[in-house]
RODO-2510 file (C-alpha; in nm, 4 decimals, decimal comma):
residues 373
     n   res          X          Y          Z
     1     x     0,2847    -0,5130    -4,7754
     2     x     0,3284    -0,3887    -4,4147
     3     x     0,3879     0,0165    -4,3776
     4     x     0,7037     0,0911    -4,2327
     5     x     0,5378     0,3557    -4,0294
     6     x     0,3231     0,1140    -3,8365
     7     x     0,3899    -0,0180    -3,5049
     8     x     0,3003    -0,4225    -3,5642
     9     x     0,1489    -0,6222    -3,3267
    10     x     0,1634    -0,9864    -3,4230
    11     x    -0,0531    -1,2567    -3,2671
    12     x    -0,0666    -1,6134    -3,4042
    13     x    -0,3758    -1,8010    -3,4281
    14     x    -0,7081    -1,6762    -3,2610
    15     x    -0,9485    -1,9374    -3,1359
    16     x    -1,0827    -1,7918    -2,8217
    17     x    -1,1147    -1,4817    -2,6351
    18     x    -0,8629    -1,4721    -2,3713
    19     x    -0,5868    -1,2491    -2,1611
    20     x    -0,3390    -1,2702    -2,4314
    21     x    -0,5819    -1,1374    -2,6942
    22     x    -0,7216    -0,8665    -2,4422
    23     x    -0,4014    -0,7532    -2,3512
    24     x    -0,2817    -0,6872    -2,7471
    25     x    -0,6137    -0,4963    -2,7990
    26     x    -0,5807    -0,2854    -2,5091
    27     x    -0,2134    -0,1851    -2,6689
    28     x    -0,3854    -0,1179    -2,9849
    29     x    -0,6555     0,0784    -2,8241
    30     x    -0,3677     0,3082    -2,6568
    31     x    -0,2101     0,3446    -2,9787
    32     x    -0,5441     0,4289    -3,1553
    33     x    -0,6342     0,6949    -2,8679
    34     x    -0,2696     0,8521    -2,9113
    35     x    -0,3034     0,8565    -3,3481
    36     x    -0,0130     0,6486    -3,3885
    37     x    -0,0074     0,4219    -3,6939
    38     x    -0,0213     0,0234    -3,6080
    39     x    -0,1524    -0,3043    -3,7236
    40     x    -0,2324    -0,6250    -3,5466
    41     x    -0,1116    -0,9256    -3,7942
    42     x    -0,2292    -1,2759    -3,7158
    43     x    -0,1999    -1,5883    -3,8773
    44     x    -0,5936    -1,6202    -3,8613
    45     x    -0,8550    -1,4842    -3,6726
    46     x    -1,1338    -1,7314    -3,5744
    47     x    -1,3393    -1,5175    -3,3211
    48     x    -1,3776    -1,1781    -3,5004
    49     x    -1,1597    -0,9521    -3,2543
    50     x    -1,3518    -0,6717    -3,4021
    51     x    -1,6422    -0,7557    -3,1937
    52     x    -1,4288    -0,6742    -2,8904
    53     x    -1,2453    -0,3616    -2,9858
    54     x    -1,3991     0,0060    -2,9026
    55     x    -1,2378     0,1710    -3,2003
    56     x    -1,1683     0,0728    -3,5557
    57     x    -0,9147    -0,2089    -3,5640
    58     x    -0,6321    -0,2423    -3,8128
    59     x    -0,6020    -0,5995    -3,8833
    60     x    -0,4254    -0,8161    -4,1533
    61     x    -0,4708    -1,2033    -4,1453
    62     x    -0,1853    -1,4145    -4,3317
    63     x    -0,4112    -1,7269    -4,3581
    64     x    -0,1252    -1,9758    -4,4090
    65     x    -0,1592    -2,3323    -4,4177
    66     x    -0,1962    -2,5159    -4,0766
    67     x     0,1821    -2,6108    -4,0478
    68     x     0,4530    -2,4849    -3,8691
    69     x     0,6236    -2,4719    -4,1874
    70     x     0,3906    -2,2908    -4,4101
    71     x     0,2979    -2,0564    -4,0993
    72     x     0,6931    -1,9550    -4,0647
    73     x     0,7206    -1,9162    -4,4538
    74     x     0,3947    -1,6413    -4,4574
    75     x     0,5376    -1,4547    -4,1576
    76     x     0,9080    -1,4198    -4,3680
    77     x     0,7115    -1,3503    -4,6902
    78     x     0,4991    -1,0542    -4,4821
    79     x     0,7804    -0,8996    -4,3292
    80     x     0,9945    -0,9166    -4,6335
    81     x     0,7640    -0,7495    -4,8860
    82     x     0,8242    -0,4244    -4,8230
    83     x     1,0660    -0,1626    -4,6846
    84     x     1,2145    -0,2291    -4,3356
    85     x     0,9696    -0,1317    -4,0320
    86     x     1,0881     0,1813    -3,8511
    87     x     0,9795     0,0400    -3,5289
    88     x     1,0619    -0,2763    -3,4055
    89     x     0,7613    -0,5416    -3,4003
    90     x     0,6112    -0,6925    -3,0873
    91     x     0,5251    -1,0605    -3,0961
    92     x     0,2686    -1,2249    -2,8662
    93     x     0,4122    -1,5092    -2,6892
    94     x     0,6461    -1,8066    -2,7474
    95     x     0,5355    -1,9395    -3,0615
    96     x     0,5347    -1,5904    -3,2698
    97     x     0,8786    -1,5233    -3,1196
    98     x     0,9833    -1,8876    -3,2232
    99     x     0,8618    -1,8669    -3,5806
   100     x     0,9918    -1,4928    -3,6172
   101     x     1,3498    -1,6347    -3,5484
   102     x     1,3002    -1,9527    -3,7621
   103     x     1,2031    -1,6743    -4,0341
   104     x     1,5139    -1,5084    -3,9906
   105     x     1,3402    -1,1979    -3,8501
   106     x     1,5461    -1,0235    -3,6009
   107     x     1,5440    -0,7268    -3,3667
   108     x     1,1518    -0,7710    -3,2604
   109     x     1,0234    -0,7407    -2,9161
   110     x     0,8165    -1,0199    -2,7439
   111     x     0,5484    -1,0165    -2,4562
   112     x     0,6107    -1,3220    -2,3094
   113     x     0,2988    -1,4375    -2,1895
   114     x     0,3336    -1,8201    -2,0524
   115     x     0,6891    -2,0076    -2,0853
   116     x     0,6749    -2,3664    -2,1583
   117     x     0,6811    -2,4582    -1,8146
   118     x     0,3070    -2,3580    -1,8403
   119     x     0,2237    -2,5415    -2,1175
   120     x    -0,0420    -2,8406    -2,0629
   121     x     0,1581    -3,1054    -2,1699
   122     x     0,4994    -2,9581    -1,9701
   123     x     0,4737    -3,2405    -1,6946
   124     x     0,4008    -3,5559    -1,9310
   125     x     0,7079    -3,7882    -1,9964
   126     x     0,8729    -3,6867    -2,3040
   127     x     1,0403    -3,8821    -2,5630
   128     x     1,3810    -3,8384    -2,6516
   129     x     1,3213    -3,6781    -2,9784
   130     x     1,0681    -3,4371    -2,7992
   131     x     1,3042    -3,3314    -2,5352
   132     x     1,5907    -3,2670    -2,8102
   133     x     1,3401    -3,0610    -3,0134
   134     x     1,2600    -2,8312    -2,7000
   135     x     1,6046    -2,7763    -2,6399
   136     x     1,7036    -2,6741    -2,9802
   137     x     1,3672    -2,4367    -2,9891
   138     x     1,5348    -2,2761    -2,6882
   139     x     1,8407    -2,2180    -2,8246
   140     x     1,6687    -2,0789    -3,1197
   141     x     1,4266    -1,8732    -2,8956
   142     x     1,7863    -1,7253    -2,7042
   143     x     1,9209    -1,6211    -3,0386
   144     x     1,5900    -1,4569    -3,1497
   145     x     1,4847    -1,2738    -2,7895
   146     x     1,8406    -1,1374    -2,7269
   147     x     1,8054    -0,8714    -3,0144
   148     x     1,4859    -0,7030    -2,8605
   149     x     1,3073    -0,6501    -2,5338
   150     x     1,1453    -0,9185    -2,3697
   151     x     0,8375    -0,8191    -2,1727
   152     x     0,6580    -1,0397    -1,9091
   153     x     0,3921    -0,9388    -1,6357
   154     x     0,5088    -1,1066    -1,3183
   155     x     0,8303    -1,2229    -1,1185
   156     x     0,7767    -1,5522    -1,1965
   157     x     0,7705    -1,5278    -1,5525
   158     x     1,0793    -1,3235    -1,5420
   159     x     1,2732    -1,5988    -1,3432
   160     x     1,1250    -1,8778    -1,5656
   161     x     1,2159    -1,6870    -1,9167
   162     x     1,5882    -1,6297    -1,7631
   163     x     1,6126    -1,9970    -1,7030
   164     x     1,4567    -2,1290    -2,0272
   165     x     1,5476    -1,8745    -2,2886
   166     x     1,8772    -1,7166    -2,1061
   167     x     1,7275    -1,3551    -2,1484
   168     x     1,6575    -1,0744    -1,8773
   169     x     1,2992    -0,9603    -1,9359
   170     x     1,1440    -0,6397    -1,7968
   171     x     0,8126    -0,6667    -1,5955
   172     x     0,5431    -0,4619    -1,7165
   173     x     0,2234    -0,5917    -1,4931
   174     x    -0,1139    -0,6299    -1,6605
   175     x    -0,3995    -0,3602    -1,5236
   176     x    -0,7717    -0,3510    -1,5438
   177     x    -1,0019    -0,0855    -1,5190
   178     x    -1,2025    -0,0306    -1,1918
   179     x    -1,5670    -0,1725    -1,1924
   180     x    -1,8235    -0,1472    -0,9772
   181     x    -1,6680    -0,1847    -0,6361
   182     x    -1,8880    -0,2829    -0,3377
   183     x    -1,8156    -0,4730     0,0054
   184     x    -2,0028    -0,7942    -0,0017
   185     x    -2,0514    -0,9574     0,3404
   186     x    -2,1527    -1,3072     0,3202
   187     x    -2,5036    -1,2530     0,4628
   188     x    -2,7502    -1,5730     0,3653
   189     x    -2,5433    -1,7682     0,1538
   190     x    -2,1284    -1,7200     0,0927
   191     x    -2,1021    -1,7249    -0,2775
   192     x    -1,7776    -1,8557    -0,4223
   193     x    -1,6867    -1,8599    -0,7884
   194     x    -1,3981    -1,9871    -1,0082
   195     x    -1,3530    -1,8305    -1,3649
   196     x    -1,1151    -2,0139    -1,5835
   197     x    -1,0487    -2,2371    -1,8606
   198     x    -1,1100    -2,5973    -1,6815
   199     x    -0,7690    -2,7639    -1,7457
   200     x    -0,5107    -2,8976    -1,5403
   201     x    -0,2857    -2,6195    -1,4405
   202     x    -0,6220    -2,3878    -1,3176
   203     x    -0,6200    -2,6716    -0,9924
   204     x    -0,9538    -2,6910    -0,9855
   205     x    -0,9542    -3,0438    -0,8151
   206     x    -0,7833    -2,8641    -0,5190
   207     x    -1,0923    -2,6403    -0,4664
   208     x    -1,2809    -2,9836    -0,4810
   209     x    -1,0514    -3,1359    -0,2373
   210     x    -1,0084    -2,8361     0,0229
   211     x    -1,3917    -2,7953     0,0412
   212     x    -1,4332    -3,1832     0,1009
   213     x    -1,2007    -3,1003     0,3736
   214     x    -1,4060    -2,8366     0,5172
   215     x    -1,6749    -3,0308     0,5070
   216     x    -1,5685    -3,3255     0,7322
   217     x    -1,3470    -3,0993     0,9945
   218     x    -1,5037    -3,1363     1,3489
   219     x    -1,7378    -2,8458     1,2550
   220     x    -1,8326    -2,8457     0,8720
   221     x    -1,8071    -2,5400     0,6715
   222     x    -2,1843    -2,5664     0,5766
   223     x    -2,2860    -2,5398     0,9844
   224     x    -2,0828    -2,2110     0,9858
   225     x    -2,2166    -2,0800     0,6786
   226     x    -2,4529    -2,1885     0,3702
   227     x    -2,1907    -2,1976     0,0917
   228     x    -2,2182    -2,2616    -0,2956
   229     x    -1,9403    -2,2713    -0,5420
   230     x    -2,0044    -2,1883    -0,9208
   231     x    -1,7485    -2,3185    -1,1666
   232     x    -1,7672    -2,1000    -1,4956
   233     x    -1,5547    -2,2185    -1,8247
   234     x    -1,5233    -2,5443    -1,9959
   235     x    -1,2458    -2,7472    -2,0740
   236     x    -1,0777    -3,0835    -2,0921
   237     x    -1,1172    -3,1372    -1,7019
   238     x    -1,4550    -3,0543    -1,6967
   239     x    -1,6156    -3,4170    -1,6920
   240     x    -1,3482    -3,5598    -1,4624
   241     x    -1,4469    -3,2597    -1,2213
   242     x    -1,7963    -3,3559    -1,2377
   243     x    -1,7270    -3,6990    -1,1476
   244     x    -1,5075    -3,6045    -0,8705
   245     x    -1,7633    -3,3622    -0,7366
   246     x    -2,0594    -3,6243    -0,6863
   247     x    -1,7881    -3,8771    -0,5403
   248     x    -1,6760    -3,6117    -0,2723
   249     x    -2,0386    -3,5707    -0,2133
   250     x    -2,0239    -3,2298    -0,3165
   251     x    -2,2608    -3,1919    -0,6271
   252     x    -2,5474    -3,0111    -0,4303
   253     x    -2,3124    -2,7028    -0,3518
   254     x    -2,0928    -2,7003    -0,6387
   255     x    -2,2463    -2,6375    -0,9944
   256     x    -2,0234    -2,6672    -1,3316
   257     x    -2,1789    -2,3784    -1,5532
   258     x    -1,9616    -2,4807    -1,8816
   259     x    -1,9299    -2,1350    -2,1173
   260     x    -2,1189    -1,8460    -1,9921
   261     x    -2,1964    -1,5281    -2,1924
   262     x    -2,0657    -1,1667    -2,0585
   263     x    -2,3994    -1,0850    -1,9171
   264     x    -2,4084    -1,4372    -1,7330
   265     x    -2,0483    -1,3719    -1,6155
   266     x    -2,1211    -1,0164    -1,4953
   267     x    -2,4322    -1,1775    -1,2799
   268     x    -2,1989    -1,4305    -1,1052
   269     x    -1,9698    -1,1315    -1,0000
   270     x    -2,2204    -0,9635    -0,8875
   271     x    -2,3435    -1,2481    -0,6678
   272     x    -2,0078    -1,3712    -0,5693
   273     x    -1,8413    -1,3362    -0,2128
   274     x    -1,5423    -1,4925    -0,2789
   275     x    -1,2934    -1,5845    -0,5907
   276     x    -1,0847    -1,8732    -0,5889
   277     x    -0,7764    -1,9132    -0,8439
   278     x    -0,5219    -2,1849    -0,6987
   279     x    -0,4006    -2,1594    -1,0698
   280     x    -0,0110    -2,1762    -1,1674
   281     x    -0,0315    -1,9197    -1,4420
   282     x     0,1683    -1,6669    -1,5747
   283     x    -0,0842    -1,3767    -1,4495
   284     x    -0,4593    -1,4234    -1,3603
   285     x    -0,6170    -1,1219    -1,4759
   286     x    -0,9441    -1,2384    -1,3232
   287     x    -0,8337    -1,2054    -0,9802
   288     x    -0,7781    -0,8153    -1,0718
   289     x    -1,1394    -0,8294    -1,2044
   290     x    -1,2882    -0,9593    -0,9049
   291     x    -1,1148    -0,7439    -0,6493
   292     x    -1,2184    -0,4161    -0,8647
   293     x    -1,5981    -0,5211    -0,7835
   294     x    -1,4959    -0,5855    -0,3924
   295     x    -1,4573    -0,9609    -0,4290
   296     x    -1,1420    -1,0694    -0,2004
   297     x    -0,9403    -1,3726    -0,3578
   298     x    -0,7790    -1,6881    -0,2662
   299     x    -0,4970    -1,7629    -0,4803
   300     x    -0,1650    -1,9645    -0,5211
   301     x     0,1687    -1,7985    -0,5240
   302     x     0,2236    -1,9647    -0,8692
   303     x    -0,0040    -1,7354    -1,0337
   304     x     0,1901    -1,4261    -1,1239
   305     x    -0,0608    -1,1556    -1,0391
   306     x     0,0208    -1,2405    -0,6667
   307     x     0,3059    -1,0450    -0,6860
   308     x     0,0740    -0,7426    -0,6406
   309     x    -0,1317    -0,9124    -0,3581
   310     x     0,1139    -1,0616    -0,1108
   311     x     0,0098    -0,7438     0,1506
   312     x    -0,3344    -0,7011     0,1507
   313     x    -0,6039    -0,8463     0,3508
   314     x    -0,8201    -0,8779     0,0315
   315     x    -0,6244    -1,1606    -0,0969
   316     x    -0,4980    -1,4649     0,0783
   317     x    -0,1828    -1,5906    -0,1195
   318     x    -0,1101    -1,9994    -0,0196
   319     x     0,1566    -2,1871    -0,1407
   320     x     0,1535    -2,5892    -0,1212
   321     x    -0,1616    -2,7806    -0,2308
   322     x    -0,4906    -2,8542    -0,1514
   323     x    -0,4775    -2,8872     0,2196
   324     x    -0,3066    -2,5175     0,2148
   325     x    -0,5699    -2,4110    -0,0203
   326     x    -0,8421    -2,5375     0,3071
   327     x    -0,6586    -2,3434     0,5427
   328     x    -0,6421    -2,0184     0,3220
   329     x    -0,9928    -2,0675     0,2312
   330     x    -1,0610    -2,0951     0,6128
   331     x    -0,8821    -1,7635     0,6678
   332     x    -1,0202    -1,5633     0,4399
   333     x    -1,4130    -1,7031     0,5325
   334     x    -1,3483    -1,5931     0,8778
   335     x    -1,2327    -1,2382     0,7775
   336     x    -1,5642    -1,2051     0,5450
   337     x    -1,8033    -1,3193     0,7975
   338     x    -1,6294    -1,1045     1,0583
   339     x    -1,6794    -0,8075     0,8334
   340     x    -1,3026    -0,7256     0,8528
   341     x    -1,2598    -0,6057     0,4557
   342     x    -1,2751    -0,2387     0,4326
   343     x    -1,2188    -0,0242     0,1321
   344     x    -0,9476     0,1518     0,3208
   345     x    -0,7201    -0,1615     0,2848
   346     x    -0,7653    -0,2205    -0,0658
   347     x    -0,4605    -0,2879    -0,2984
   348     x    -0,3138    -0,0612    -0,5421
   349     x    -0,3580    -0,2156    -0,8666
   350     x    -0,2461    -0,0951    -1,2394
   351     x    -0,5051     0,0174    -1,5082
   352     x    -0,4702    -0,1128    -1,8387
   353     x    -0,3866     0,2362    -1,9822
   354     x    -0,0888     0,2696    -1,7184
   355     x     0,0297    -0,1040    -1,8422
   356     x     0,0056    -0,0151    -2,2179
   357     x     0,1878     0,3102    -2,1984
   358     x     0,4564     0,0879    -2,0120
   359     x     0,4728    -0,1725    -2,2764
   360     x     0,4889     0,1010    -2,5575
   361     x     0,7963     0,2693    -2,3970
   362     x     0,9586    -0,0300    -2,3525
   363     x     0,8791    -0,1121    -2,7106
   364     x     1,0386     0,2144    -2,8065
   365     x     0,7284     0,3288    -2,9905
   366     x     0,6383     0,6240    -2,7598
   367     x     0,6101     0,9436    -2,9567
   368     x     0,8411     1,1278    -2,7173
   369     x     1,1143     0,8775    -2,7521
   370     x     1,1683     0,9186    -3,1553
   371     x     1,2049     0,6282    -3,3495
   372     x     1,3971     0,2923    -3,2181
   373     x     1,4498    -0,0179    -3,4437
***
């Protein structure tokens, strides 16, 4: 039975440690540090989020059967099993908001990490039945979201949420804590790194195509600087990309590492000179983590975090495809080799604490706001 005095954060099923999970633990940590009662509610947690928390985690798993109908029923039962909450709950993303609306729950808030247009199957051919179902879901979501505050992390997500669901979100840009910053000139070897799920929207194939282009220009990149690319992560595109790397003649310089531990990831960052992120995605926290270490970034404008990086020499934000990525890479590599990046021109990046307090205020959960339902 929920405690009406608790601020409830709801995540659906946790099957991997990612940005959504990290951001909600950050919110829980802020609430814990400020002595505010709260609870993380989930369908189930296959990862064990306690391992990543630096504080005692108040967590409830509902453990429904693996079907939308049973999930909605479990959500309805939990939130109607006690007195009405004093604070409107916060849902994590599209599915929880949809399920909450179908469960008849109203007045909740939602942090929309990703919209439908970022789902893996968005561009696939859809049957009339699928198109109808998605249209109906969007109408349901509009009904549910319109009674609370919808929060997004970027202008891209704000526009997409307006277009798809007809609500006007507020923006709270996710931050990260400062790392061990140091300048990283490319002396003997230029070490590039990509860290992400190896899925289609991450556009790692664009990286391979761009490097192939740079190796077949009048002066190949490898004659200008010895280079290496490490790709950390696993996913559906891993084997096709390995085949593509062989076909393009890049296998000797491109290394697919698969899943890496935190210790190995830290080693990769420590050795890196340049971070590559051409993805189409709602935000893109790894870019900020790289920058805080002094690693410059090449990223696509369709990564929401690019909002913060449009006017800094530490990032090249490109539009277009693989050919434009090749041009962006050339620009940043030239800056690196010429030693143009200095600490004084580093961009202003929000911290996790600043982001968490902003979200808490949007939800009406801050102790100086009183109780908002």
